[in-house]
TORROFI-510463 format. One record per residue: residue number from 1; residue in three letters; y negated, x, z negated of N, C-alpha, C in turn. Coordinates in pm, 1 decimal. Each point is the difference from the previous one (the first is absolute). Layout:
<pt><i>NUM</i><aa>ala</aa><n_c2>Y</n_c2><n_c1>X</n_c1><n_c3>Z</n_c3><ca_c2>Y</ca_c2><ca_c1>X</ca_c1><ca_c3>Z</ca_c3><c_c2>Y</c_c2><c_c1>X</c_c1><c_c3>Z</c_c3></pt>
...
//
This chain:
<pt><i>1</i><aa>unk</aa><n_c2>-12324.5</n_c2><n_c1>2159.8</n_c1><n_c3>-11944.1</n_c3><ca_c2>-13.4</ca_c2><ca_c1>-5.1</ca_c1><ca_c3>-124.9</ca_c3><c_c2>102.0</c_c2><c_c1>17.9</c_c1><c_c3>-107.8</c_c3></pt>
<pt><i>2</i><aa>unk</aa><n_c2>-13.4</n_c2><n_c1>81.5</n_c1><n_c3>-91.4</n_c3><ca_c2>100.4</ca_c2><ca_c1>33.2</ca_c1><ca_c3>-85.4</ca_c3><c_c2>-34.8</c_c2><c_c1>-55.4</c_c1><c_c3>-145.4</c_c3></pt>
<pt><i>3</i><aa>unk</aa><n_c2>31.6</n_c2><n_c1>-131.3</n_c1><n_c3>-48.3</n_c3><ca_c2>-31.0</ca_c2><ca_c1>-67.0</ca_c1><ca_c3>-86.1</ca_c3><c_c2>-138.7</c_c2><c_c1>-51.8</c_c1><c_c3>-65.2</c_c3></pt>
<pt><i>4</i><aa>unk</aa><n_c2>-85.3</n_c2><n_c1>7.2</n_c1><n_c3>146.6</n_c3><ca_c2>-126.2</ca_c2><ca_c1>-48.0</ca_c1><ca_c3>0.5</ca_c3><c_c2>-71.0</c_c2><c_c1>-7.7</c_c1><c_c3>-140.9</c_c3></pt>
<pt><i>5</i><aa>unk</aa><n_c2>85.1</n_c2><n_c1>-102.7</n_c1><n_c3>-73.9</n_c3><ca_c2>-127.1</ca_c2><ca_c1>-36.6</ca_c1><ca_c3>-115.9</ca_c3><c_c2>75.2</c_c2><c_c1>-8.7</c_c1><c_c3>-103.1</c_c3></pt>
<pt><i>6</i><aa>unk</aa><n_c2>133.3</n_c2><n_c1>116.9</n_c1><n_c3>-24.1</n_c3><ca_c2>64.5</ca_c2><ca_c1>33.1</ca_c1><ca_c3>-131.9</ca_c3><c_c2>-117.5</c_c2><c_c1>67.2</c_c1><c_c3>-119.0</c_c3></pt>
<pt><i>7</i><aa>unk</aa><n_c2>71.1</n_c2><n_c1>-107.4</n_c1><n_c3>-137.6</n_c3><ca_c2>-108.1</ca_c2><ca_c1>54.3</ca_c1><ca_c3>-107.9</ca_c3><c_c2>-131.0</c_c2><c_c1>-18.7</c_c1><c_c3>32.3</c_c3></pt>
<pt><i>8</i><aa>unk</aa><n_c2>-46.5</n_c2><n_c1>-104.3</n_c1><n_c3>81.1</n_c3><ca_c2>-184.5</ca_c2><ca_c1>-52.9</ca_c1><ca_c3>21.4</ca_c3><c_c2>32.4</c_c2><c_c1>-145.0</c_c1><c_c3>-113.7</c_c3></pt>
<pt><i>9</i><aa>unk</aa><n_c2>-88.0</n_c2><n_c1>-27.7</n_c1><n_c3>-2.2</n_c3><ca_c2>-43.7</ca_c2><ca_c1>-147.5</ca_c1><ca_c3>-114.2</ca_c3><c_c2>-39.9</c_c2><c_c1>-92.7</c_c1><c_c3>125.7</c_c3></pt>
<pt><i>10</i><aa>unk</aa><n_c2>44.8</n_c2><n_c1>-104.4</n_c1><n_c3>-11.1</n_c3><ca_c2>22.0</ca_c2><ca_c1>-117.6</ca_c1><ca_c3>111.2</ca_c3><c_c2>-168.0</c_c2><c_c1>-33.5</c_c1><c_c3>36.7</c_c3></pt>
<pt><i>11</i><aa>unk</aa><n_c2>-20.7</n_c2><n_c1>23.4</n_c1><n_c3>-31.4</n_c3><ca_c2>-192.6</ca_c2><ca_c1>6.7</ca_c1><ca_c3>90.3</ca_c3><c_c2>30.9</c_c2><c_c1>100.7</c_c1><c_c3>116.4</c_c3></pt>
<pt><i>12</i><aa>unk</aa><n_c2>23.0</n_c2><n_c1>114.3</n_c1><n_c3>-69.1</n_c3><ca_c2>-2.6</ca_c2><ca_c1>137.1</ca_c1><ca_c3>100.4</ca_c3><c_c2>98.6</c_c2><c_c1>-35.8</c_c1><c_c3>80.3</c_c3></pt>
<pt><i>13</i><aa>unk</aa><n_c2>115.4</n_c2><n_c1>-68.3</n_c1><n_c3>-5.5</n_c3><ca_c2>135.8</ca_c2><ca_c1>-38.4</ca_c1><ca_c3>99.0</ca_c3><c_c2>-119.2</c_c2><c_c1>-89.6</c_c1><c_c3>84.4</c_c3></pt>
<pt><i>14</i><aa>unk</aa><n_c2>-3.9</n_c2><n_c1>-127.1</n_c1><n_c3>-46.1</n_c3><ca_c2>-28.5</ca_c2><ca_c1>-70.8</ca_c1><ca_c3>111.6</ca_c3><c_c2>-102.0</c_c2><c_c1>50.5</c_c1><c_c3>63.5</c_c3></pt>
<pt><i>15</i><aa>unk</aa><n_c2>-93.8</n_c2><n_c1>86.4</n_c1><n_c3>-7.4</n_c3><ca_c2>-91.1</ca_c2><ca_c1>55.0</ca_c1><ca_c3>106.8</ca_c3><c_c2>68.6</c_c2><c_c1>113.1</c_c1><c_c3>54.7</c_c3></pt>
<pt><i>16</i><aa>unk</aa><n_c2>89.9</n_c2><n_c1>67.1</n_c1><n_c3>-22.8</n_c3><ca_c2>116.4</ca_c2><ca_c1>63.1</ca_c1><ca_c3>98.4</ca_c3><c_c2>46.8</c_c2><c_c1>-60.2</c_c1><c_c3>104.6</c_c3></pt>
<pt><i>17</i><aa>unk</aa><n_c2>46.8</n_c2><n_c1>-140.5</n_c1><n_c3>-53.6</n_c3><ca_c2>75.4</ca_c2><ca_c1>-106.4</ca_c1><ca_c3>112.4</ca_c3><c_c2>-99.3</c_c2><c_c1>-28.7</c_c1><c_c3>92.8</c_c3></pt>
<pt><i>18</i><aa>unk</aa><n_c2>-150.4</n_c2><n_c1>-35.2</n_c1><n_c3>-60.8</n_c3><ca_c2>-66.6</ca_c2><ca_c1>-76.8</ca_c1><ca_c3>114.6</ca_c3><c_c2>-33.6</c_c2><c_c1>108.7</c_c1><c_c3>97.2</c_c3></pt>
<pt><i>19</i><aa>unk</aa><n_c2>-20.8</n_c2><n_c1>133.3</n_c1><n_c3>-23.0</n_c3><ca_c2>-50.3</ca_c2><ca_c1>113.7</ca_c1><ca_c3>61.7</ca_c3><c_c2>157.2</c_c2><c_c1>2.3</c_c1><c_c3>133.3</c_c3></pt>
<pt><i>20</i><aa>unk</aa><n_c2>98.9</n_c2><n_c1>-3.9</n_c1><n_c3>-67.7</n_c3><ca_c2>98.4</ca_c2><ca_c1>12.5</ca_c1><ca_c3>90.8</ca_c3><c_c2>12.6</c_c2><c_c1>-96.8</c_c1><c_c3>88.9</c_c3></pt>
<pt><i>21</i><aa>unk</aa><n_c2>-48.5</n_c2><n_c1>-162.5</n_c1><n_c3>-19.2</n_c3><ca_c2>30.5</ca_c2><ca_c1>-137.5</ca_c1><ca_c3>71.8</ca_c3><c_c2>-134.4</c_c2><c_c1>66.2</c_c1><c_c3>118.3</c_c3></pt>
<pt><i>22</i><aa>unk</aa><n_c2>-87.9</n_c2><n_c1>52.5</n_c1><n_c3>-38.2</n_c3><ca_c2>-106.8</ca_c2><ca_c1>54.0</ca_c1><ca_c3>121.6</ca_c3><c_c2>41.6</c_c2><c_c1>83.3</c_c1><c_c3>73.1</c_c3></pt>
<pt><i>23</i><aa>unk</aa><n_c2>39.9</n_c2><n_c1>129.1</n_c1><n_c3>-67.1</n_c3><ca_c2>68.0</ca_c2><ca_c1>94.7</ca_c1><ca_c3>99.4</ca_c3><c_c2>79.7</c_c2><c_c1>-39.9</c_c1><c_c3>77.7</c_c3></pt>
<pt><i>24</i><aa>unk</aa><n_c2>93.9</n_c2><n_c1>-98.1</n_c1><n_c3>20.8</n_c3><ca_c2>103.2</ca_c2><ca_c1>-66.0</ca_c1><ca_c3>59.0</ca_c3><c_c2>-51.8</c_c2><c_c1>-39.8</c_c1><c_c3>150.7</c_c3></pt>
<pt><i>25</i><aa>unk</aa><n_c2>-109.9</n_c2><n_c1>-34.6</n_c1><n_c3>-34.1</n_c3><ca_c2>-37.7</ca_c2><ca_c1>-74.4</ca_c1><ca_c3>150.4</ca_c3><c_c2>-24.7</c_c2><c_c1>114.0</c_c1><c_c3>51.7</c_c3></pt>
<pt><i>26</i><aa>unk</aa><n_c2>-3.6</n_c2><n_c1>110.3</n_c1><n_c3>-6.6</n_c3><ca_c2>-19.3</ca_c2><ca_c1>92.9</ca_c1><ca_c3>93.4</ca_c3><c_c2>78.8</c_c2><c_c1>152.2</c_c1><c_c3>-3.4</c_c3></pt>
<pt><i>27</i><aa>unk</aa><n_c2>84.2</n_c2><n_c1>12.5</n_c1><n_c3>-80.5</n_c3><ca_c2>150.5</ca_c2><ca_c1>31.6</ca_c1><ca_c3>-28.7</ca_c3><c_c2>101.6</c_c2><c_c1>-26.9</c_c1><c_c3>-62.1</c_c3></pt>
<pt><i>28</i><aa>unk</aa><n_c2>106.6</n_c2><n_c1>53.2</n_c1><n_c3>40.9</n_c3><ca_c2>143.3</ca_c2><ca_c1>-2.1</ca_c1><ca_c3>-71.7</ca_c3><c_c2>7.6</c_c2><c_c1>65.8</c_c1><c_c3>-83.0</c_c3></pt>
<pt><i>29</i><aa>unk</aa><n_c2>31.5</n_c2><n_c1>-58.9</n_c1><n_c3>-135.9</n_c3><ca_c2>8.6</ca_c2><ca_c1>61.9</ca_c1><ca_c3>-149.2</ca_c3><c_c2>113.3</c_c2><c_c1>-36.2</c_c1><c_c3>-18.4</c_c3></pt>
<pt><i>30</i><aa>unk</aa><n_c2>58.8</n_c2><n_c1>146.0</n_c1><n_c3>-39.8</n_c3><ca_c2>128.2</ca_c2><ca_c1>-15.6</ca_c1><ca_c3>-93.3</ca_c3><c_c2>-5.0</c_c2><c_c1>23.4</c_c1><c_c3>-148.8</c_c3></pt>
<pt><i>31</i><aa>unk</aa><n_c2>65.1</n_c2><n_c1>-47.3</n_c1><n_c3>-67.9</n_c3><ca_c2>-3.3</ca_c2><ca_c1>9.4</ca_c1><ca_c3>-161.0</ca_c3><c_c2>140.2</c_c2><c_c1>-35.6</c_c1><c_c3>-56.3</c_c3></pt>
<pt><i>32</i><aa>unk</aa><n_c2>-12.1</n_c2><n_c1>116.1</n_c1><n_c3>-82.4</n_c3><ca_c2>147.3</ca_c2><ca_c1>46.7</ca_c1><ca_c3>-52.4</ca_c3><c_c2>-48.4</c_c2><c_c1>-60.4</c_c1><c_c3>-168.5</c_c3></pt>
<pt><i>33</i><aa>unk</aa><n_c2>80.7</n_c2><n_c1>-101.9</n_c1><n_c3>-40.5</n_c3><ca_c2>7.8</ca_c2><ca_c1>-52.2</ca_c1><ca_c3>-127.8</ca_c3><c_c2>99.1</c_c2><c_c1>-74.4</c_c1><c_c3>-59.3</c_c3></pt>
<pt><i>34</i><aa>unk</aa><n_c2>-21.4</n_c2><n_c1>23.8</n_c1><n_c3>-149.8</n_c3><ca_c2>125.3</ca_c2><ca_c1>-60.9</ca_c1><ca_c3>-91.6</ca_c3><c_c2>-26.9</c_c2><c_c1>-145.3</c_c1><c_c3>-54.2</c_c3></pt>
<pt><i>35</i><aa>unk</aa><n_c2>-109.7</n_c2><n_c1>-29.2</n_c1><n_c3>29.7</n_c3><ca_c2>-131.0</ca_c2><ca_c1>-118.9</ca_c1><ca_c3>-55.9</ca_c3><c_c2>53.3</c_c2><c_c1>-97.0</c_c1><c_c3>121.9</c_c3></pt>
<pt><i>36</i><aa>unk</aa><n_c2>88.9</n_c2><n_c1>-93.3</n_c1><n_c3>-15.0</n_c3><ca_c2>37.2</ca_c2><ca_c1>-96.1</ca_c1><ca_c3>93.4</ca_c3><c_c2>-107.0</c_c2><c_c1>-125.8</c_c1><c_c3>31.8</c_c3></pt>
<pt><i>37</i><aa>unk</aa><n_c2>-35.7</n_c2><n_c1>-32.5</n_c1><n_c3>-138.1</n_c3><ca_c2>-96.2</ca_c2><ca_c1>-72.2</ca_c1><ca_c3>11.2</ca_c3><c_c2>-135.3</c_c2><c_c1>28.3</c_c1><c_c3>107.5</c_c3></pt>
<pt><i>38</i><aa>unk</aa><n_c2>-61.1</n_c2><n_c1>148.4</n_c1><n_c3>-0.7</n_c3><ca_c2>-87.0</ca_c2><ca_c1>23.4</ca_c1><ca_c3>80.5</ca_c3><c_c2>36.3</c_c2><c_c1>27.1</c_c1><c_c3>124.1</c_c3></pt>
<pt><i>39</i><aa>unk</aa><n_c2>153.1</n_c2><n_c1>43.3</n_c1><n_c3>26.9</n_c3><ca_c2>38.1</ca_c2><ca_c1>36.4</ca_c1><ca_c3>129.3</ca_c3><c_c2>8.9</c_c2><c_c1>-166.0</c_c1><c_c3>71.5</c_c3></pt>
<pt><i>40</i><aa>unk</aa><n_c2>26.8</n_c2><n_c1>-117.6</n_c1><n_c3>-58.3</n_c3><ca_c2>-12.5</ca_c2><ca_c1>-158.3</ca_c1><ca_c3>65.3</ca_c3><c_c2>-148.7</c_c2><c_c1>5.5</c_c1><c_c3>8.2</c_c3></pt>
<pt><i>41</i><aa>unk</aa><n_c2>-44.8</n_c2><n_c1>-25.4</n_c1><n_c3>-90.6</n_c3><ca_c2>-142.1</ca_c2><ca_c1>-27.6</ca_c1><ca_c3>0.5</ca_c3><c_c2>-87.3</c_c2><c_c1>113.0</c_c1><c_c3>160.5</c_c3></pt>
<pt><i>42</i><aa>unk</aa><n_c2>29.2</n_c2><n_c1>91.5</n_c1><n_c3>4.6</n_c3><ca_c2>-91.8</ca_c2><ca_c1>100.5</ca_c1><ca_c3>118.4</ca_c3><c_c2>105.9</c_c2><c_c1>20.7</c_c1><c_c3>126.6</c_c3></pt>
<pt><i>43</i><aa>unk</aa><n_c2>83.4</n_c2><n_c1>-16.6</n_c1><n_c3>32.1</n_c3><ca_c2>69.5</ca_c2><ca_c1>28.6</ca_c1><ca_c3>86.1</ca_c3><c_c2>50.7</c_c2><c_c1>-96.0</c_c1><c_c3>106.3</c_c3></pt>
<pt><i>44</i><aa>unk</aa><n_c2>42.6</n_c2><n_c1>41.2</n_c1><n_c3>129.6</n_c3><ca_c2>21.5</ca_c2><ca_c1>-131.1</ca_c1><ca_c3>115.0</ca_c3><c_c2>130.0</c_c2><c_c1>30.2</c_c1><c_c3>8.4</c_c3></pt>
<pt><i>45</i><aa>unk</aa><n_c2>19.9</n_c2><n_c1>122.6</n_c1><n_c3>-25.4</n_c3><ca_c2>169.5</ca_c2><ca_c1>61.3</ca_c1><ca_c3>47.9</ca_c3><c_c2>52.4</c_c2><c_c1>87.6</c_c1><c_c3>-102.0</c_c3></pt>
<pt><i>46</i><aa>unk</aa><n_c2>124.0</n_c2><n_c1>-30.5</n_c1><n_c3>-42.8</n_c3><ca_c2>56.3</ca_c2><ca_c1>62.8</ca_c1><ca_c3>-128.4</ca_c3><c_c2>122.1</c_c2><c_c1>90.9</c_c1><c_c3>45.6</c_c3></pt>
<pt><i>47</i><aa>unk</aa><n_c2>6.8</n_c2><n_c1>102.8</n_c1><n_c3>-33.9</n_c3><ca_c2>117.0</ca_c2><ca_c1>46.4</ca_c1><ca_c3>0.8</ca_c3><c_c2>55.1</c_c2><c_c1>81.0</c_c1><c_c3>-115.3</c_c3></pt>
<pt><i>48</i><aa>unk</aa><n_c2>136.9</n_c2><n_c1>-24.6</n_c1><n_c3>-65.9</n_c3><ca_c2>53.9</ca_c2><ca_c1>24.2</ca_c1><ca_c3>-131.6</ca_c3><c_c2>121.4</c_c2><c_c1>128.8</c_c1><c_c3>94.0</c_c3></pt>
<pt><i>49</i><aa>unk</aa><n_c2>-95.4</n_c2><n_c1>85.1</n_c1><n_c3>-88.6</n_c3><ca_c2>136.7</ca_c2><ca_c1>159.8</ca_c1><ca_c3>-14.7</ca_c3><c_c2>51.7</c_c2><c_c1>17.3</c_c1><c_c3>-116.4</c_c3></pt>
<pt><i>50</i><aa>unk</aa><n_c2>133.1</n_c2><n_c1>53.2</n_c1><n_c3>-9.7</n_c3><ca_c2>25.9</ca_c2><ca_c1>33.1</ca_c1><ca_c3>-117.3</ca_c3><c_c2>91.6</c_c2><c_c1>93.2</c_c1><c_c3>31.1</c_c3></pt>
<pt><i>51</i><aa>unk</aa><n_c2>86.4</n_c2><n_c1>97.5</n_c1><n_c3>-108.0</n_c3><ca_c2>72.0</ca_c2><ca_c1>92.3</ca_c1><ca_c3>-9.6</ca_c3><c_c2>105.6</c_c2><c_c1>-10.6</c_c1><c_c3>-56.3</c_c3></pt>
<pt><i>52</i><aa>unk</aa><n_c2>127.7</n_c2><n_c1>51.0</n_c1><n_c3>45.6</n_c3><ca_c2>132.5</ca_c2><ca_c1>-1.6</ca_c1><ca_c3>-13.9</ca_c3><c_c2>54.6</c_c2><c_c1>94.9</c_c1><c_c3>-22.8</c_c3></pt>
<pt><i>53</i><aa>unk</aa><n_c2>114.9</n_c2><n_c1>56.3</n_c1><n_c3>-54.5</n_c3><ca_c2>68.4</ca_c2><ca_c1>138.8</ca_c1><ca_c3>-6.1</ca_c3><c_c2>5.8</c_c2><c_c1>85.8</c_c1><c_c3>81.9</c_c3></pt>
<pt><i>54</i><aa>unk</aa><n_c2>8.4</n_c2><n_c1>-63.5</n_c1><n_c3>115.0</n_c3><ca_c2>18.0</ca_c2><ca_c1>82.2</ca_c1><ca_c3>108.6</ca_c3><c_c2>-79.6</c_c2><c_c1>-9.0</c_c1><c_c3>111.5</c_c3></pt>
<pt><i>55</i><aa>unk</aa><n_c2>-138.0</n_c2><n_c1>-63.1</n_c1><n_c3>-26.1</n_c3><ca_c2>-98.7</ca_c2><ca_c1>-52.9</ca_c1><ca_c3>61.4</ca_c3><c_c2>-128.1</c_c2><c_c1>39.6</c_c1><c_c3>-38.4</c_c3></pt>
<pt><i>56</i><aa>unk</aa><n_c2>-107.0</n_c2><n_c1>51.1</n_c1><n_c3>45.3</n_c3><ca_c2>-123.1</ca_c2><ca_c1>0.4</ca_c1><ca_c3>-94.7</ca_c3><c_c2>-123.6</c_c2><c_c1>-111.0</c_c1><c_c3>100.7</c_c3></pt>
<pt><i>57</i><aa>unk</aa><n_c2>-16.2</n_c2><n_c1>-77.4</n_c1><n_c3>-44.3</n_c3><ca_c2>-132.4</ca_c2><ca_c1>-46.4</ca_c1><ca_c3>42.6</ca_c3><c_c2>52.1</c_c2><c_c1>-102.7</c_c1><c_c3>134.2</c_c3></pt>
<pt><i>58</i><aa>unk</aa><n_c2>93.8</n_c2><n_c1>-69.7</n_c1><n_c3>-7.5</n_c3><ca_c2>24.0</ca_c2><ca_c1>-83.2</ca_c1><ca_c3>102.3</ca_c3><c_c2>-38.4</c_c2><c_c1>-128.8</c_c1><c_c3>1.6</c_c3></pt>
<pt><i>59</i><aa>unk</aa><n_c2>-40.7</n_c2><n_c1>-82.4</n_c1><n_c3>122.8</n_c3><ca_c2>-74.0</ca_c2><ca_c1>-92.9</ca_c1><ca_c3>26.3</ca_c3><c_c2>104.2</c_c2><c_c1>-128.8</c_c1><c_c3>-3.4</c_c3></pt>
<pt><i>60</i><aa>unk</aa><n_c2>7.9</n_c2><n_c1>-79.4</n_c1><n_c3>-101.7</n_c3><ca_c2>71.2</ca_c2><ca_c1>-115.6</ca_c1><ca_c3>-17.3</ca_c3><c_c2>-18.0</c_c2><c_c1>-156.2</c_c1><c_c3>81.0</c_c3></pt>
<pt><i>61</i><aa>unk</aa><n_c2>-150.2</n_c2><n_c1>-26.4</n_c1><n_c3>5.8</n_c3><ca_c2>-65.0</ca_c2><ca_c1>-86.7</ca_c1><ca_c3>67.3</ca_c3><c_c2>-106.9</c_c2><c_c1>11.1</c_c1><c_c3>3.4</c_c3></pt>
<pt><i>62</i><aa>unk</aa><n_c2>-66.2</n_c2><n_c1>-70.2</n_c1><n_c3>130.7</n_c3><ca_c2>-162.2</ca_c2><ca_c1>37.1</ca_c1><ca_c3>11.7</ca_c3><c_c2>9.0</c_c2><c_c1>-150.3</c_c1><c_c3>66.0</c_c3></pt>
<pt><i>63</i><aa>unk</aa><n_c2>-122.6</n_c2><n_c1>-61.7</n_c1><n_c3>21.6</n_c3><ca_c2>-29.1</ca_c2><ca_c1>-151.9</ca_c1><ca_c3>40.8</ca_c3><c_c2>-147.9</c_c2><c_c1>-47.9</c_c1><c_c3>-55.6</c_c3></pt>
<pt><i>64</i><aa>unk</aa><n_c2>-34.2</n_c2><n_c1>-113.8</n_c1><n_c3>43.9</n_c3><ca_c2>-110.4</ca_c2><ca_c1>-56.6</ca_c1><ca_c3>-33.9</ca_c3><c_c2>0.8</c_c2><c_c1>-5.7</c_c1><c_c3>-191.8</c_c3></pt>
<pt><i>65</i><aa>unk</aa><n_c2>-100.9</n_c2><n_c1>51.5</n_c1><n_c3>-55.4</n_c3><ca_c2>-34.3</ca_c2><ca_c1>-27.8</ca_c1><ca_c3>-157.9</ca_c3><c_c2>52.4</c_c2><c_c1>-150.0</c_c1><c_c3>-34.0</c_c3></pt>
<pt><i>66</i><aa>unk</aa><n_c2>-45.4</n_c2><n_c1>-89.7</n_c1><n_c3>28.6</n_c3><ca_c2>35.9</ca_c2><ca_c1>-101.8</ca_c1><ca_c3>-32.9</ca_c3><c_c2>176.1</c_c2><c_c1>-14.6</c_c1><c_c3>-3.7</c_c3></pt>
<pt><i>67</i><aa>unk</aa><n_c2>48.8</n_c2><n_c1>7.1</n_c1><n_c3>109.3</n_c3><ca_c2>131.4</ca_c2><ca_c1>-12.6</ca_c1><ca_c3>19.0</ca_c3><c_c2>78.4</c_c2><c_c1>109.5</c_c1><c_c3>-133.6</c_c3></pt>
<pt><i>68</i><aa>unk</aa><n_c2>-34.4</n_c2><n_c1>102.5</n_c1><n_c3>19.3</n_c3><ca_c2>64.4</ca_c2><ca_c1>118.2</ca_c1><ca_c3>-100.2</ca_c3><c_c2>-22.7</c_c2><c_c1>-33.0</c_c1><c_c3>-142.2</c_c3></pt>
<pt><i>69</i><aa>unk</aa><n_c2>-93.5</n_c2><n_c1>-57.0</n_c1><n_c3>17.2</n_c3><ca_c2>-7.6</ca_c2><ca_c1>-58.0</ca_c1><ca_c3>-168.9</ca_c3><c_c2>56.9</c_c2><c_c1>-113.1</c_c1><c_c3>-57.6</c_c3></pt>
<pt><i>70</i><aa>unk</aa><n_c2>7.2</n_c2><n_c1>-123.3</n_c1><n_c3>87.4</n_c3><ca_c2>50.2</ca_c2><ca_c1>-123.1</ca_c1><ca_c3>-27.6</ca_c3><c_c2>147.1</c_c2><c_c1>-21.3</c_c1><c_c3>44.2</c_c3></pt>
<pt><i>71</i><aa>unk</aa><n_c2>28.0</n_c2><n_c1>89.9</n_c1><n_c3>131.3</n_c3><ca_c2>148.4</ca_c2><ca_c1>-40.9</ca_c1><ca_c3>63.8</ca_c3><c_c2>46.6</c_c2><c_c1>98.3</c_c1><c_c3>88.7</c_c3></pt>
<pt><i>72</i><aa>unk</aa><n_c2>4.8</n_c2><n_c1>118.6</n_c1><n_c3>-82.2</n_c3><ca_c2>36.2</ca_c2><ca_c1>118.8</ca_c1><ca_c3>31.5</ca_c3><c_c2>140.8</c_c2><c_c1>23.3</c_c1><c_c3>38.6</c_c3></pt>
<pt><i>73</i><aa>unk</aa><n_c2>58.5</n_c2><n_c1>79.9</n_c1><n_c3>115.2</n_c3><ca_c2>144.4</ca_c2><ca_c1>-11.4</ca_c1><ca_c3>66.8</ca_c3><c_c2>73.6</c_c2><c_c1>71.1</c_c1><c_c3>-71.7</c_c3></pt>
<pt><i>74</i><aa>unk</aa><n_c2>-26.1</n_c2><n_c1>82.5</n_c1><n_c3>-66.9</n_c3><ca_c2>88.5</ca_c2><ca_c1>103.1</ca_c1><ca_c3>-92.2</ca_c3><c_c2>1.2</c_c2><c_c1>-41.2</c_c1><c_c3>-116.9</c_c3></pt>
<pt><i>75</i><aa>unk</aa><n_c2>112.0</n_c2><n_c1>23.5</n_c1><n_c3>-88.6</n_c3><ca_c2>11.5</ca_c2><ca_c1>-29.4</ca_c1><ca_c3>-147.3</ca_c3><c_c2>-74.3</c_c2><c_c1>122.8</c_c1><c_c3>-84.8</c_c3></pt>
<pt><i>76</i><aa>unk</aa><n_c2>34.2</n_c2><n_c1>124.8</n_c1><n_c3>45.4</n_c3><ca_c2>-90.7</ca_c2><ca_c1>93.0</ca_c1><ca_c3>-60.7</ca_c3><c_c2>-132.7</c_c2><c_c1>-25.5</c_c1><c_c3>7.5</c_c3></pt>
<pt><i>77</i><aa>unk</aa><n_c2>-73.3</n_c2><n_c1>-53.1</n_c1><n_c3>121.1</n_c3><ca_c2>-122.4</ca_c2><ca_c1>-15.9</ca_c1><ca_c3>-11.8</ca_c3><c_c2>-32.6</c_c2><c_c1>-112.1</c_c1><c_c3>-85.8</c_c3></pt>
<pt><i>78</i><aa>unk</aa><n_c2>64.5</n_c2><n_c1>-106.3</n_c1><n_c3>-0.4</n_c3><ca_c2>-33.4</ca_c2><ca_c1>-77.5</ca_c1><ca_c3>-104.9</ca_c3><c_c2>29.5</c_c2><c_c1>14.2</c_c1><c_c3>-140.6</c_c3></pt>
<pt><i>79</i><aa>unk</aa><n_c2>102.8</n_c2><n_c1>83.7</n_c1><n_c3>-34.9</n_c3><ca_c2>24.2</ca_c2><ca_c1>73.1</ca_c1><ca_c3>-154.8</ca_c3><c_c2>-141.4</c_c2><c_c1>77.4</c_c1><c_c3>-52.7</c_c3></pt>
<pt><i>80</i><aa>unk</aa><n_c2>-43.6</n_c2><n_c1>93.3</n_c1><n_c3>121.7</n_c3><ca_c2>-106.6</ca_c2><ca_c1>42.4</ca_c1><ca_c3>-37.9</ca_c3><c_c2>-136.6</c_c2><c_c1>-40.7</c_c1><c_c3>-32.2</c_c3></pt>
<pt><i>81</i><aa>unk</aa><n_c2>-26.2</n_c2><n_c1>-91.8</n_c1><n_c3>74.2</n_c3><ca_c2>-136.0</ca_c2><ca_c1>-108.7</ca_c1><ca_c3>-10.1</ca_c3><c_c2>5.8</c_c2><c_c1>-81.6</c_c1><c_c3>-99.2</c_c3></pt>
<pt><i>82</i><aa>unk</aa><n_c2>125.0</n_c2><n_c1>-47.5</n_c1><n_c3>-29.7</n_c3><ca_c2>6.3</ca_c2><ca_c1>-67.4</ca_c1><ca_c3>-115.0</ca_c3><c_c2>24.3</c_c2><c_c1>47.6</c_c1><c_c3>-148.2</c_c3></pt>
<pt><i>83</i><aa>unk</aa><n_c2>-9.3</n_c2><n_c1>169.3</n_c1><n_c3>32.7</n_c3><ca_c2>12.2</ca_c2><ca_c1>37.3</ca_c1><ca_c3>-126.2</ca_c3><c_c2>115.2</c_c2><c_c1>36.8</c_c1><c_c3>-75.0</c_c3></pt>
<pt><i>84</i><aa>unk</aa><n_c2>121.5</n_c2><n_c1>-41.9</n_c1><n_c3>92.4</n_c3><ca_c2>153.0</ca_c2><ca_c1>-4.9</ca_c1><ca_c3>-72.8</ca_c3><c_c2>6.8</c_c2><c_c1>185.4</c_c1><c_c3>10.5</c_c3></pt>
<pt><i>85</i><aa>unk</aa><n_c2>-27.3</n_c2><n_c1>70.9</n_c1><n_c3>73.7</n_c3><ca_c2>-28.7</ca_c2><ca_c1>165.2</ca_c1><ca_c3>-20.4</ca_c3><c_c2>-90.1</c_c2><c_c1>39.7</c_c1><c_c3>11.1</c_c3></pt>
<pt><i>86</i><aa>unk</aa><n_c2>-47.6</n_c2><n_c1>117.2</n_c1><n_c3>-8.5</n_c3><ca_c2>-116.4</ca_c2><ca_c1>76.4</ca_c1><ca_c3>80.5</ca_c3><c_c2>-109.2</c_c2><c_c1>32.3</c_c1><c_c3>-115.5</c_c3></pt>
//
């Protein structure tokens, strides 16, 4: 899912997130989002990708969502989730 709740009101966003929780019982769901709060709410595993001048879309870090959002291993990840860039 690419930005599954972008431009939706809070009630509709909640319903989409509830549906994702229901579906993950039977399916693996991959979402792409810039909404850090949503990623923290709905995911079990988080991967952070970014770009550089010489690389497009490279993986910086992957791990359990709770750890990524509270104790990331990479400074670049921490800077992004804390809003220092991006």
